C-alpha positions as CSV (number, residue, x, y, z in Angstrom):
1,M,29.1,92.4,22.4
2,I,31.4,90.5,24.7
3,I,34.6,92.1,25.9
4,D,37.5,90.0,27.2
5,K,38.6,91.8,30.4
6,K,41.8,89.7,30.9
7,V,44.5,92.2,31.8
8,K,48.2,91.3,31.7
9,T,49.3,92.0,35.3
10,N,52.9,90.8,35.2
11,I,54.4,93.9,33.6
12,D,58.0,94.4,34.5
13,I,59.0,98.1,34.2
14,N,62.7,97.1,34.5
15,K,62.4,95.5,31.0
16,M,60.9,98.6,29.4
17,D,63.0,101.0,27.5
18,N,62.9,104.7,28.0
19,F,60.4,105.3,25.3
20,Q,57.9,102.8,26.8
21,L,58.3,104.3,30.3
22,A,57.9,107.8,28.8
23,R,54.6,106.8,27.1
24,W,53.2,105.4,30.4
25,A,54.4,108.5,32.2
26,A,52.7,110.7,29.6
27,L,49.5,108.7,29.9
28,V,49.5,109.1,33.7
29,E,50.2,112.8,33.4
30,G,47.3,113.2,30.9
31,V,44.8,111.3,33.1
32,N,45.9,113.5,36.1
33,L,45.3,116.6,34.1
34,I,41.8,115.4,33.2
35,A,41.2,114.6,36.9
36,D,42.4,118.1,37.9
37,M,40.0,119.6,35.3
38,A,37.1,117.5,36.8
39,G,38.0,118.9,40.2
40,E,38.1,122.5,39.0
41,K,34.7,122.1,37.3
42,M,33.3,120.2,40.3
43,K,32.3,117.3,38.1
44,Q,32.7,113.6,38.6
45,F,35.4,112.1,36.4
46,N,32.8,109.8,34.8
47,N,30.7,112.8,33.8
48,L,33.4,114.6,31.9
49,E,33.3,114.7,28.1
50,L,36.5,112.9,27.2
51,K,38.3,113.5,24.0
52,P,40.4,110.5,23.2
53,L,42.2,112.1,20.2
54,A,43.2,115.1,22.3
55,L,44.6,112.7,24.9
56,M,46.4,110.7,22.3
57,K,48.0,113.9,20.9
58,Y,49.0,115.0,24.4
59,I,50.7,111.6,25.0
60,E,52.5,111.9,21.7
61,S,53.8,115.3,22.4
62,T,54.6,114.8,26.0
63,C,56.2,111.4,25.5
64,D,59.0,112.8,23.4
65,Q,59.8,115.5,26.0
66,I,59.9,112.9,28.8
67,C,61.9,110.5,26.8
68,R,64.5,113.2,25.9
69,K,64.9,114.0,29.6
70,M,65.3,110.4,30.5
71,N,67.9,109.9,27.8
72,D,69.8,112.9,29.0
73,V,69.8,111.5,32.6
74,D,71.0,108.1,31.2
75,D,73.7,109.9,29.2
76,Q,74.9,111.7,32.3
77,D,74.9,108.5,34.4
78,Q,77.0,106.8,31.7
79,I,79.4,109.7,31.7
80,H,79.8,109.5,35.4
81,E,80.3,105.8,35.3
82,N,83.0,106.2,32.6
83,I,84.8,108.9,34.7
84,K,84.7,106.6,37.7
85,R,86.1,103.7,35.8
86,K,88.8,105.8,34.2
87,H,90.0,107.2,37.5
88,N,89.4,104.0,39.5
89,V,87.0,105.8,41.9
């Protein structure tokens, strides 16, 4: 089997919406948790028994939480901008 290893490297996070950013953040967090578990068990990362479905479920549940937090911050920023504009600050 031949696998095409071309990776798209020109990803611009400024063009991503909050949901896309939240999914990437959840993936990074999940991988960090796996790496931490490897350290606790004194195992090499490559020797861990990975469970892709568990990681996918983790990403799904964590992504929503991260996205909500990001949207709350965006809403707060928008409120502050509106107040500044209204009062010419």
